[in-house]
VOGU-3710 file (C-alpha; in Angstrom, 3 decimals, decimal comma):
1> matrsllsid> -34,959/-27,168/12,497  -36,533/-23,404/12,728  -37,238/-21,649/16,103  -38,327/-18,363/16,809  -40,106/-18,504/20,068  -38,484/-15,369/22,090  -36,066/-15,396/19,658  -35,577/-12,204/17,150  -33,453/-14,177/14,676  -34,464/-17,329/12,608
11> yqrgdlsnee> -31,872/-20,202/12,833  -31,155/-22,851/10,297  -29,057/-25,437/11,760  -28,727/-27,444/8,194  -26,226/-30,132/8,844  -24,420/-28,510/11,722  -23,657/-30,892/14,444  -23,938/-29,783/18,022  -20,210/-29,795/18,301  -19,843/-27,146/15,440
21> liqlyraill> -22,798/-25,129/16,952  -21,277/-24,943/20,147  -17,504/-24,110/18,557  -19,402/-21,066/16,694  -20,750/-20,207/19,959  -17,555/-19,842/21,503  -16,175/-18,027/18,738  -18,703/-15,414/18,873  -18,522/-15,187/22,584  -14,748/-14,438/22,922
31> prmieekmli> -14,771/-11,192/20,808  -18,129/-10,192/22,693  -16,447/-10,501/26,204  -13,109/-9,277/25,157  -14,928/-5,921/23,827  -16,912/-5,654/26,935  -13,719/-5,782/29,283  -12,027/-3,061/26,761  -15,304/-0,617/27,740  -14,488/-1,183/31,113
41> llrqnkiskw> -10,402/-0,534/30,850  -11,266/2,220/28,367  -13,225/4,292/31,036  -10,356/3,225/33,394  -7,991/5,010/30,809  -5,929/1,797/30,411  -6,452/1,909/26,853  -6,782/5,092/24,723  -9,374/4,320/22,391  -11,780/1,870/20,887
51> fsgigqeavs> -13,669/1,126/17,971  -16,549/-1,252/19,001  -17,862/-4,273/16,888  -20,684/-5,170/19,398  -23,934/-6,010/17,473  -21,733/-6,985/14,339  -19,733/-10,190/15,666  -21,710/-12,579/13,603  -20,085/-11,139/10,138  -16,726/-11,254/11,221
61> vgltqalnaa> -16,965/-14,841/13,340  -19,230/-16,251/10,331  -16,931/-15,409/7,612  -13,761/-16,443/9,193  -14,878/-19,724/10,366  -15,872/-20,672/6,873  -12,592/-19,735/5,426  -9,077/-21,930/5,446  -6,025/-21,111/7,125  -4,748/-20,363/3,971
71> dfiyplhrnl> -7,124/-17,363/2,954  -6,191/-13,637/3,162  -8,487/-11,549/5,004  -8,223/-7,820/5,025  -10,685/-6,805/8,026  -11,417/-3,323/9,383  -12,129/-1,677/12,970  -14,909/-3,612/14,041  -13,602/-6,846/12,784  -12,103/-8,422/16,150
81> gvftsrnvpl> -13,679/-11,739/15,461  -11,563/-11,882/12,748  -8,450/-12,096/14,821  -9,834/-13,990/17,484  -11,382/-16,755/15,092  -7,844/-16,980/13,653  -6,714/-17,771/16,947  -3,976/-14,589/17,182  -2,646/-14,903/20,524  -4,667/-12,676/22,824
91> qqlfeqwqgk> -1,523/-11,382/25,100  -0,088/-9,893/21,676  -3,545/-8,270/20,554  -3,872/-6,700/24,427  -0,288/-5,461/23,950  -0,950/-4,305/20,513  -3,853/-2,204/21,632  -1,382/-1,196/24,749  1,065/0,271/22,183  3,415/-2,138/23,647
101> pggftkgrdr> 6,828/-3,712/21,677  5,435/-6,870/22,094  2,485/-6,231/19,979  2,324/-6,405/16,272  3,533/-2,898/15,499  5,964/-2,282/18,319  3,960/0,809/19,419  3,937/2,352/16,001  0,361/1,932/14,709  -2,756/1,420/16,751
111> sfhfgteqhr> -5,903/-0,900/17,412  -6,339/-3,505/14,394  -3,846/-1,083/11,624  -1,542/-3,966/11,424  -0,880/-7,233/9,543  0,296/-10,825/10,591  1,416/-12,939/7,979  1,700/-16,016/9,908  -2,367/-15,849/10,160  -2,984/-14,320/6,931
121> iigmishlga> -4,663/-11,252/8,102  -3,662/-7,858/6,534  -4,884/-4,985/8,757  -6,213/-1,717/7,583  -5,080/1,645/7,107  -7,333/4,602/8,253  -8,361/5,289/4,686  -11,315/3,396/4,068  -11,090/1,401/0,988  -7,616/1,307/0,308
131> mlgvadgtsl> -6,925/-2,448/1,168  -9,651/-3,582/-0,972  -7,308/-3,489/-4,134  -4,715/-5,290/-2,101  -6,968/-7,995/-1,730  -7,147/-8,388/-5,583  -3,356/-8,590/-5,657  -3,332/-11,772/-3,068  -6,256/-13,302/-5,114  -4,084/-13,025/-8,348
141> asnlqgqdfi> -1,231/-14,666/-6,910  -3,301/-17,573/-5,969  -4,522/-17,647/-9,528  -1,027/-17,286/-10,783  0,233/-20,345/-8,361  -2,508/-22,283/-9,401  -3,540/-22,516/-5,414  -7,321/-22,139/-4,218  -6,904/-19,823/-1,481  -9,073/-16,558/-1,684
151> svafsgdgga> -9,269/-13,463/-0,281  -12,060/-11,888/1,490  -11,755/-7,926/1,970  -14,646/-5,916/4,255  -15,964/-2,757/3,577  -18,290/-0,535/5,388  -21,572/1,076/3,719  -19,534/4,368/4,070  -16,198/2,926/2,786  -18,083/1,674/-0,205
161> segdfhealn> -18,427/5,147/-1,036  -14,674/5,625/-1,899  -13,385/5,297/-5,287  -11,049/2,341/-4,076  -14,103/0,248/-3,824  -15,100/0,592/-7,458  -11,541/0,205/-8,434  -11,179/-2,948/-6,851  -14,668/-4,691/-7,688  -13,792/-3,443/-11,418
171> taavwqlpvl> -10,503/-5,091/-11,398  -11,416/-7,976/-9,610  -14,695/-8,846/-12,240  -12,150/-7,954/-15,227  -9,458/-10,332/-13,949  -11,912/-12,766/-12,462  -10,159/-13,046/-9,196  -11,693/-14,982/-6,365  -12,147/-12,144/-3,790  -15,233/-11,932/-1,871
181> fvvenngygl> -16,066/-8,377/-0,872  -18,064/-8,051/2,211  -19,812/-4,999/2,854  -21,011/-4,574/6,446  -23,905/-2,661/6,197  -24,799/-1,057/9,484  -26,515/1,858/8,668  -24,227/4,588/9,174  -20,702/5,831/8,083  -19,662/7,649/11,623
191> stpsheqfrc> -22,786/9,813/11,699  -23,794/9,652/8,228  -27,036/7,757/7,564  -26,847/5,652/4,675  -29,738/7,809/2,567  -26,999/10,409/2,676  -24,072/8,026/1,640  -25,814/6,015/-1,495  -29,031/6,452/-3,515  -29,440/2,739/-4,521
201> kqfidkgigy> -31,792/0,561/-2,110  -29,344/-1,972/-1,358  -25,649/-3,158/-2,338  -26,359/-6,279/-3,850  -27,949/-4,042/-6,758  -24,395/-2,847/-7,470  -23,328/-6,407/-8,636  -24,942/-6,404/-11,883  -22,734/-3,314/-12,886  -19,566/-5,651/-12,174
211> gmeavqvdgn> -20,701/-8,317/-13,793  -20,481/-10,114/-10,570  -22,721/-12,406/-8,324  -24,308/-10,456/-5,130  -25,601/-12,188/-2,118  -27,387/-10,572/0,975  -27,303/-11,884/4,356  -28,938/-11,224/7,491  -25,670/-10,358/9,212  -26,840/-10,844/12,773
221> nllevyrtar> -27,704/-14,466/12,084  -24,463/-16,370/13,058  -25,560/-19,532/11,230  -26,845/-17,697/7,864  -23,829/-15,842/7,851  -21,660/-18,840/8,248  -23,557/-21,297/6,052  -23,586/-18,618/3,023  -20,122/-17,909/3,254  -19,038/-21,681/3,660
231> rlvarmrver> -21,106/-22,028/0,179  -19,945/-19,040/-1,580  -16,270/-19,707/-0,594  -16,497/-23,399/-1,811  -17,666/-22,863/-5,084  -15,305/-19,682/-5,385  -12,236/-21,982/-4,847  -13,474/-23,911/-7,900  -14,684/-21,086/-10,387  -12,168/-18,310/-9,335
241> kpilleamtf> -14,599/-15,518/-9,488  -15,538/-12,545/-7,187  -18,782/-12,217/-5,091  -20,415/-9,294/-3,493  -21,629/-10,431/-0,096  -23,899/-7,848/1,907  -24,121/-8,417/5,404  -27,254/-6,445/6,923  -26,277/-5,674/10,266  -26,156/-2,365/12,562
251> rmrgheeasg> -23,621/-0,713/14,875  -24,675/-0,475/18,657  -21,941/1,583/19,610  -20,412/4,959/18,639  -18,191/4,982/15,549  -15,367/5,364/18,345  -16,666/5,507/21,920  -15,925/9,216/22,151  -18,570/9,799/19,429  -21,234/8,265/21,014
261> tkyvpqalmd> -24,914/7,562/19,123  -26,915/10,343/20,083  -27,466/10,937/16,198  -29,048/7,463/16,146  -33,037/7,517/16,652  -33,573/5,599/20,168  -36,396/3,710/18,380  -33,799/2,002/15,797  -31,594/1,319/18,715  -34,182/-0,386/20,591
271> ewaqkdpvqn> -35,180/-2,310/17,517  -31,596/-3,717/16,846  -31,169/-4,569/20,548  -33,800/-7,179/20,128  -31,789/-8,641/17,162  -27,826/-8,898/19,348  -26,070/-11,550/17,694  -24,811/-13,196/20,589  -27,517/-12,966/23,096  -29,869/-14,515/20,416
281> yegylletgv> -27,612/-17,592/19,360  -26,701/-17,993/22,819  -30,820/-18,419/23,549  -31,420/-20,356/20,701  -28,647/-23,245/21,497  -30,552/-23,182/24,990  -33,936/-23,766/23,546  -32,999/-26,321/20,962  -30,997/-28,311/23,995  -27,522/-27,808/22,490
291> lseqdvadir> -26,219/-26,237/25,490  -27,910/-25,927/29,206  -27,514/-23,192/31,514  -24,609/-24,596/33,292  -22,763/-25,030/29,916  -22,929/-21,538/29,092  -22,222/-20,242/32,751  -19,072/-22,726/32,464  -18,203/-21,395/28,960  -18,585/-17,986/29,976
301> ketrdqinln> -16,350/-18,130/33,041  -13,744/-20,436/31,027  -13,842/-17,344/28,295  -13,393/-14,985/31,025  -10,604/-16,494/32,991  -8,669/-16,603/29,438  -9,157/-13,124/28,941  -8,153/-11,849/32,247  -4,927/-14,117/32,388  -3,697/-12,709/28,791
311> wkqamaapdv> -4,552/-9,080/29,669  -2,518/-9,262/33,509  0,226/-10,892/31,111  0,304/-7,972/28,722  0,022/-5,789/31,679  3,003/-7,194/32,855  4,996/-7,032/29,772  7,663/-4,240/28,947  6,558/-0,647/27,676  8,196/1,022/24,617
321> apnlaaelgd> 11,433/2,158/25,290  12,343/4,645/22,095  15,426/3,762/20,443  16,402/5,959/17,933  18,479/3,455/15,546  15,784/1,049/15,765  13,311/3,514/14,663  15,138/4,660/11,683  16,293/1,184/10,802  13,105/-0,311/10,311
331> vypaldvpev> 11,966/2,666/7,789  13,472/0,676/4,969  14,657/-2,949/4,627  18,297/-3,431/4,105  19,640/-1,507/0,907  22,058/-4,793/0,055  20,998/-5,456/-3,475  22,876/-8,455/-4,752  26,024/-6,800/-6,618  26,127/-8,393/-10,264
341> qptgpeperr> 29,025/-6,905/-12,116  28,545/-5,987/-15,843  30,052/-8,534/-18,517  30,427/-9,019/-22,200  30,309/-6,360/-24,952  28,828/-3,172/-24,495  27,020/-1,864/-27,483  25,260/1,430/-28,160  21,784/1,138/-26,879  19,115/4,103/-26,524
351> fvdaiseglr> 17,774/4,974/-23,492  14,614/3,461/-23,965  16,105/0,125/-24,674  18,363/-0,143/-21,908  15,095/-0,007/-19,774  13,496/-2,482/-21,995  16,365/-4,865/-21,937  16,862/-4,597/-18,242  12,951/-4,877/-17,506  13,347/-8,281/-19,803
361> qsmerhpelv> 16,183/-9,673/-18,111  14,637/-9,029/-14,723  11,966/-10,881/-15,643  13,789/-13,764/-16,811  15,754/-13,697/-13,513  12,857/-13,131/-11,263  10,017/-15,643/-12,458  7,935/-14,540/-9,418  7,815/-10,898/-11,207  4,532/-9,511/-12,647
371> lmgqdiadyg> 4,191/-6,410/-14,928  0,780/-4,447/-14,562  -0,027/-1,148/-16,812  -2,266/0,433/-19,021  -1,765/-1,017/-22,282  1,582/-2,398/-21,863  0,568/-6,337/-22,819  0,150/-6,457/-26,596  0,233/-2,901/-27,829  3,781/-2,780/-26,044
381> gvfkitdgft> 3,052/0,181/-23,446  2,561/4,023/-24,980  6,703/4,238/-25,107  7,081/0,485/-26,185  9,419/-0,732/-23,583  7,442/-4,147/-23,230  6,869/-4,478/-26,822  6,774/-8,426/-27,500  7,011/-9,118/-23,529  3,610/-11,005/-23,846
391> eafgkervrn> 5,052/-13,354/-26,326  8,325/-13,964/-24,269  6,407/-14,045/-20,630  2,591/-14,607/-21,384  -0,370/-12,221/-20,568  -0,405/-13,654/-16,875  2,729/-11,899/-16,232  2,481/-8,979/-18,607  -0,571/-7,543/-17,552  -3,089/-4,779/-19,205
401> tplcesaivg> -4,743/-3,145/-16,538  -8,113/-1,064/-16,135  -7,867/2,639/-15,691  -7,395/2,469/-11,864  -3,990/3,517/-10,658  -5,048/3,045/-6,869  -6,507/-0,455/-7,340  -3,209/-1,428/-9,401  -0,715/-0,386/-7,058  -2,704/-1,855/-4,328
411> aafglslagh> -2,804/-5,052/-6,506  1,044/-5,026/-6,493  1,268/-4,708/-3,119  -1,017/-7,944/-2,636  1,108/-9,930/-4,931  4,403/-8,685/-2,801  2,137/-10,197/0,081  1,940/-13,283/-1,368  5,618/-14,220/-2,473  5,654/-12,129/-6,026
421> ramvemqfad> 7,561/-9,082/-6,974  5,438/-6,464/-8,889  6,237/-3,407/-11,430  3,647/-1,017/-12,096  4,013/1,261/-14,991  2,308/4,597/-14,741  1,619/5,432/-18,259  3,032/9,093/-17,355  4,235/10,130/-14,081  1,693/12,882/-14,111
431> fvscgfnqiv> -1,140/10,125/-13,416  0,530/8,681/-10,237  -1,610/11,160/-8,598  -4,273/8,926/-8,892  -2,512/6,125/-6,793  -0,925/8,336/-4,316  -2,310/7,087/-1,484  -1,343/3,489/-1,773  2,231/4,659/-2,636  2,439/7,092/0,334
441> nnlaknhyrw> 0,233/5,242/2,893  0,902/1,667/2,429  3,872/0,895/0,259  5,904/3,481/2,094  5,142/2,687/5,790  4,249/-0,945/5,645  7,888/-1,882/6,604  7,973/0,445/9,464  4,727/-0,439/10,601  4,433/-4,120/11,024
451> ghaprvvvrm> 7,684/-5,329/9,072  6,319/-6,480/5,552  8,376/-4,568/2,664  6,615/-4,463/-0,321  8,651/-5,438/-3,346  6,781/-3,328/-5,426  8,737/-0,855/-8,400  6,455/1,833/-9,754  8,081/3,188/-13,123  7,228/6,730/-14,276
461> ptgagvaagp> 7,948/8,265/-17,237  8,506/11,958/-16,537  9,730/15,074/-17,402  9,062/18,061/-19,897  10,875/19,217/-23,195  8,563/17,278/-25,327  5,593/19,605/-25,684  3,082/17,679/-23,788  1,523/20,284/-21,383  0,649/20,278/-17,648
471> fhsqsneawf> -0,791/16,715/-17,294  2,024/14,877/-19,242  5,300/16,620/-18,460  5,421/17,236/-14,703  8,525/16,337/-12,468  6,769/15,139/-9,667  9,615/13,262/-7,639  9,807/15,639/-4,873  6,127/14,624/-3,974  7,858/11,463/-2,856
481> fhtpglvicy> 11,373/12,399/-1,546  9,492/13,643/1,606  7,945/10,363/2,474  9,996/7,908/4,581  10,305/4,454/3,107  10,427/4,819/-0,672  13,750/4,075/-2,376  14,056/6,733/-5,588  15,939/6,186/-8,601  16,476/8,532/-11,282
491> psnpydakgl> 18,851/7,399/-14,030  20,496/10,138/-16,647  22,177/7,784/-18,954  21,365/4,409/-20,727  24,165/2,227/-18,725  22,592/3,599/-15,577  19,287/3,250/-16,505  19,504/-0,304/-17,021  21,838/-1,528/-13,949  19,385/0,984/-11,375
501> lnsalayggp> 16,451/-0,661/-13,027  17,862/-4,328/-12,267  18,849/-3,116/-8,722  14,945/-1,790/-8,228  13,264/-5,110/-9,127  15,864/-6,777/-7,201  15,343/-4,730/-3,768  13,335/-6,077/-1,019  11,274/-2,989/-0,487  9,180/-0,317/-2,616
511> alyfehkkly> 10,990/1,843/-5,185  9,891/4,544/-7,551  11,714/4,673/-11,002  11,597/7,958/-12,863  12,611/8,142/-16,702  12,901/10,979/-18,446  10,964/10,606/-21,652  12,982/13,216/-23,764  16,124/10,715/-23,419  14,284/7,802/-24,673
521> rslsgpvpta> 15,227/8,139/-27,949  17,625/11,039/-27,858  20,556/9,570/-26,033  22,455/6,487/-26,762  25,377/5,115/-24,840  27,100/2,240/-24,152  25,239/-0,647/-22,610  26,732/-4,174/-21,406  24,375/-6,637/-22,798  24,431/-9,005/-19,923
531> yytlplgqar> 22,524/-8,316/-16,612  24,058/-6,146/-14,057  23,154/-4,102/-10,760  24,105/-0,589/-9,788  24,288/0,132/-5,865  21,510/2,090/-4,649  22,318/5,408/-3,109  25,953/5,768/-4,779  26,557/8,937/-6,970  28,682/9,179/-9,855
541> vvrsgqdati> 31,125/11,890/-10,650  30,474/13,078/-14,123  33,431/15,417/-14,387  35,939/16,190/-11,953  36,599/20,239/-11,011  38,152/22,275/-8,541  36,190/25,469/-9,292  32,483/24,694/-8,255  30,191/21,509/-7,908  26,829/21,194/-9,408
551> vtygmgvhwa> 24,786/18,405/-7,658  21,839/17,191/-10,143  20,043/14,186/-11,588  18,239/13,307/-14,572  18,265/15,582/-17,321  20,065/18,321/-15,221  23,188/16,152/-16,097  23,000/16,902/-19,510  22,114/20,739/-19,050  24,971/20,958/-16,614
561> qaavealkad> 27,767/19,303/-18,900  26,462/21,715/-21,987  27,025/24,769/-19,363  30,133/23,750/-18,250  31,307/23,130/-21,681  30,047/26,502/-22,978  31,801/28,233/-20,065  34,803/26,082/-20,493  34,675/26,022/-16,476  36,744/23,812/-14,122
571> veiidlrtlv> 33,392/22,474/-12,707  32,477/19,124/-10,949  29,203/17,581/-11,831  27,521/15,097/-9,576  24,733/12,595/-10,648  23,090/11,555/-7,707  21,335/8,756/-9,616  19,367/7,606/-6,591  17,687/10,591/-4,428  16,839/8,224/-1,648
581> pwdretvyas> 18,801/7,452/-0,256  21,167/10,281/-1,536  24,846/10,087/-1,429  25,685/12,709/0,835  29,391/11,379/1,073  30,102/12,154/-2,549  28,564/15,489/-2,476  30,279/16,620/0,727  33,594/15,589/-0,856  33,208/17,500/-3,607
591> irktgkvlml> 32,266/20,793/-1,991  34,808/20,529/0,600  37,178/20,543/-2,613  35,476/23,249/-4,940  33,994/25,207/-2,020  30,940/26,374/-4,043  27,724/24,579/-5,201  24,770/24,781/-7,330  21,818/22,518/-6,918  19,974/21,727/-10,273
601> hedtltggig> 16,812/20,251/-10,989  14,127/19,902/-13,450  11,193/20,355/-10,722  9,663/23,551/-9,880  12,143/25,648/-7,881  9,870/25,915/-4,243  9,900/23,364/-2,605  12,352/21,185/-4,737  14,703/18,787/-3,458  17,614/21,107/-3,918
611> aewaacvaed> 16,159/22,952/-1,004  16,891/20,143/1,099  20,583/19,420/-0,202  20,970/22,949/0,235  20,044/22,836/3,850  22,114/19,688/4,676  25,010/21,858/2,871  24,632/25,018/4,885  24,291/23,231/8,360  27,016/20,563/7,586
621> lfeqldgpim> 29,576/22,395/5,448  29,148/26,751/6,137  32,566/26,537/7,129  34,161/25,232/3,897  32,058/27,132/1,476  33,542/29,972/-0,389  30,195/31,269/-1,937  26,468/31,067/-1,481  24,668/27,796/-1,950  22,725/28,567/-5,171
631> rvgsldspvp> 19,853/26,839/-6,807  18,093/26,265/-10,332  15,156/24,887/-11,073  11,841/25,192/-13,154  9,594/28,028/-12,765  6,739/28,223/-10,248  4,073/27,210/-12,276  2,668/24,485/-14,329  4,446/23,064/-17,335  2,831/24,919/-20,280
641> fhaaleeqfl> 2,218/23,378/-23,406  3,526/25,590/-26,457  7,743/25,283/-26,812  8,534/28,841/-26,485  6,749/28,952/-23,109  8,049/25,456/-22,220  11,767/26,428/-22,993  11,320/29,348/-20,611  9,727/27,293/-17,530  12,471/24,874/-17,799
651> pearlrekle> 15,849/25,674/-16,241  18,422/25,362/-18,743  18,354/28,936/-20,141  18,758/30,223/-16,579  21,681/27,738/-15,377  24,445/29,099/-17,234  23,734/32,782/-15,845  23,487/31,317/-12,365  26,870/29,297/-12,635  28,706/32,336/-14,132
661> sllgy> 27,542/34,200/-11,117  28,739/31,570/-8,780  32,184/31,259/-10,436  32,488/34,898/-10,031  31,677/35,125/-6,500
//
């Protein structure tokens, strides 16, 4: 039955029963009435900020009501209806908005910036588009596990301008992942109208470019959204393909309340006010006799009472009491990687082969581990570390990726949300800049924000000395050293390379693993054939000495050894092995013994990690020092291509002179 009457929306109930229609009414009314209360509380200064979804509720509610409980949802600011439709406890939601410890983020993040794995909702970060690639990962997990759950990822029309939107849709199409990408086309990106955001007439026109089905719905028509989503989702569970769904709607409030809506023509506001999804749907149920005026009054009172009770309970809940140990303790998951001692013979292995062997044995030990990277499947990667892996583990677990670092790191995060471990190989460490946001704002912060630690390792072939120029030779570990939440491994020899990689892959959180390209085939050493791990955060004393200490890692270990041997000096060399956490105890013990210290790294000198070590030593061990703290690093320039220029750039030639100066002080 269709009806227009005084309504501005054409509702088609199809096969929906009265009970289902009423359930949908309760579902769309709840977020609207919560929002109305929140706007009052905002004016009363009882909440600090609000991103209103008034006018867009039919999209969130209609979609979520059409899903199964096992499906993952990735909502945005204005998708309160996702949380209420998934029956997230209102008191806990209200405490989240007040920044109370009973909220999902313990006061550490705001509004809908959180996840609740229990409800399969993974909230946003402020960088729009970043969660779309994560949705690829949970849908990939569904395919790998032979399950039928899907992922639904929301984007605004403004956020669809981000590169993450393209990367995520392209990857989902190439890999045939059951992701429903929902674009809420509300006409504005904050204050920027659509014609200044994109030139296409409508978002469904983009579908053909991705080889993806695209469907458009009236986003204010609750029944059209619900019935369309139910139909599409049922097909996706079988066909396992992504779909782009464009929901035409409108934002009736400001981007957030403080911004207002003065930039919106009044005639446009008036036109869309007539299409209010709650008022129209309520009117439809009254006109068709599904509900009476008394029914509506009763449901509204029941909803209001529910909201007020939960708000009162949230207000009475304790406020945050800052606890330093708890704050720092939640940045990283426990570092207690299961210790496996090396056994068996220890034949000579090249650095590159030790990494490959560790990766292969970790794949055997962790059947949930998935490898992803450009050209890593049949080709074996540009450095051949995964050569033969597809024959051993199959292309489902050893996956070639499109050229899209952000989406792939995001997908690794998504895999971890669904119970997998993931390793992403950057073809060169330099290329990680294209996935930087996912690493520093998603992987690094998630355990601190709401308790999930992504079990993701990013492997990065790094370093100079191979005449590869500015974009294939950078040492960029300092980019990440500054970001809390990431473990950083940087081995200097084949034995450590295998053991540290195994530990990183067994660790319960995100880790970056740097491997120096020049060492791949130039350095060999004894490596146990069996699987083993090394403790994270434990340095190695490479050689003992009395006159000075060199603190270094990676290629720096070999430069230090050569300089000390050339000078025939009694110098202690500390190989940190892991940069985060770094082993202060071993470093400090050495400096207390020698009284002099030189910090050495391949990275450029200014802002390098050595500056942080030096500051710590100056603060903690000043009275034990017998000379100035010295640093040696590469020149403060990009890495040059020509061998002579590269040799000048690297610190090796300057190290001996600096060490002589320190020893002679």
